[in-house]
C-alpha positions as CSV (number, residue, x, y, z in Angstrom):
1,X,-13.5,23.9,-48.0
2,X,-12.4,23.6,-44.3
3,X,-9.9,21.2,-42.8
4,X,-11.2,17.7,-42.1
5,X,-11.6,16.9,-38.5
6,X,-9.5,13.9,-37.5
7,X,-11.4,10.9,-36.1
8,X,-10.1,9.1,-33.1
9,X,-10.0,5.4,-32.9
10,X,-11.3,3.8,-29.7
11,X,-8.6,2.8,-27.2
12,X,-8.7,-0.8,-26.0
13,X,-7.7,-1.4,-22.4
14,X,-6.7,-4.9,-21.4
15,X,-8.3,-6.1,-18.2
16,X,-6.0,-7.7,-15.7
17,X,-6.1,-11.5,-15.9
18,X,-6.1,-12.0,-12.1
19,X,-7.9,-10.1,-9.4
20,X,-5.8,-7.4,-7.7
21,X,-4.8,-8.0,-4.1
22,X,-6.9,-5.6,-2.2
23,X,-6.1,-6.9,1.3
24,X,-4.8,-4.1,3.6
25,X,-1.1,-3.9,4.3
26,X,-0.3,-5.7,7.5
27,X,1.9,-3.4,9.6
28,X,5.4,-4.4,10.6
29,X,6.7,-4.2,14.1
30,X,10.2,-3.6,15.4
31,X,11.3,-5.7,18.4
32,X,14.3,-4.9,20.6
33,X,15.7,-8.0,22.3
34,X,17.6,-8.2,25.6
35,X,21.4,-8.4,25.5
36,X,24.1,-8.7,28.1
37,X,26.1,-5.8,26.7
38,X,24.2,-2.5,26.8
39,X,23.5,-0.6,30.0
40,X,19.9,0.2,30.9
41,X,20.6,3.9,30.9
42,X,22.0,3.7,27.4
43,X,19.0,1.8,26.0
44,X,16.7,4.5,27.5
45,X,18.8,7.2,25.8
46,X,18.6,5.4,22.4
47,X,14.9,5.0,22.6
48,X,14.4,8.6,23.4
49,X,16.8,9.7,20.7
50,X,15.6,7.5,17.9
51,X,11.8,7.4,18.6
52,X,11.2,10.6,20.6
53,X,9.8,8.7,23.6
54,X,9.5,10.5,26.9
55,X,11.9,9.3,29.6
56,X,9.1,7.5,31.3
57,X,8.0,5.6,28.2
58,X,11.6,4.8,27.2
59,X,12.2,3.5,30.7
60,X,9.1,1.3,30.5
61,X,10.1,-0.2,27.2
62,X,13.7,-0.8,28.4
63,X,12.3,-2.6,31.5
64,X,10.2,-4.8,29.2
65,X,13.4,-5.6,27.3
66,X,15.2,-6.3,30.5
67,X,12.6,-8.4,32.3
68,X,10.5,-9.9,29.5
69,X,13.3,-10.2,27.0
70,X,11.9,-8.0,24.3
71,X,9.8,-4.9,23.6
72,X,8.0,-3.5,20.5
73,X,9.4,0.0,19.9
74,X,8.0,0.8,16.4
75,X,5.5,-0.2,13.8
76,X,4.5,0.8,10.3
77,X,5.4,0.0,6.8
78,X,8.1,-2.5,5.9
79,X,10.4,0.3,4.8
80,X,10.0,2.2,8.1
81,X,10.7,-1.0,10.1
82,X,13.8,-1.7,8.0
83,X,15.0,1.8,8.6
84,X,14.3,1.6,12.4
85,X,16.1,-1.8,12.7
86,X,19.1,-0.4,10.9
87,X,19.2,2.6,13.2
88,X,19.0,0.4,16.3
89,X,21.8,-1.8,15.0
90,X,23.9,1.3,14.4
91,X,23.5,2.0,18.1
92,X,24.5,-1.5,19.1
93,X,21.1,-2.8,20.0
94,X,19.7,-6.2,18.9
95,X,16.5,-5.6,16.9
96,X,14.4,-7.6,14.4
97,X,11.2,-6.9,12.5
98,X,8.2,-9.0,11.7
99,X,4.7,-8.6,10.4
100,X,2.2,-7.8,13.2
101,X,-0.2,-10.7,13.0
């Protein structure tokens, strides 16, 4: 007589009690604010170094910071925004992050 074939019991899977949140992730933006400390040339250099902006783009963003009081320099996931804010702070710039509404 041959070996008996084992029988498998059905597996029960619990359904989630609540609907899953399927709304898309709202991106986060990083804002650099004007300050009376940093030179314009330094801000341009930091934007180029940290974000790879061309000199012209970095200058345009720096002028937004200078004349409008702020500029958005980065966007993406919350983790990326936190990382970018920390890098800007390490270079002495005033930066915050918020969800892009």
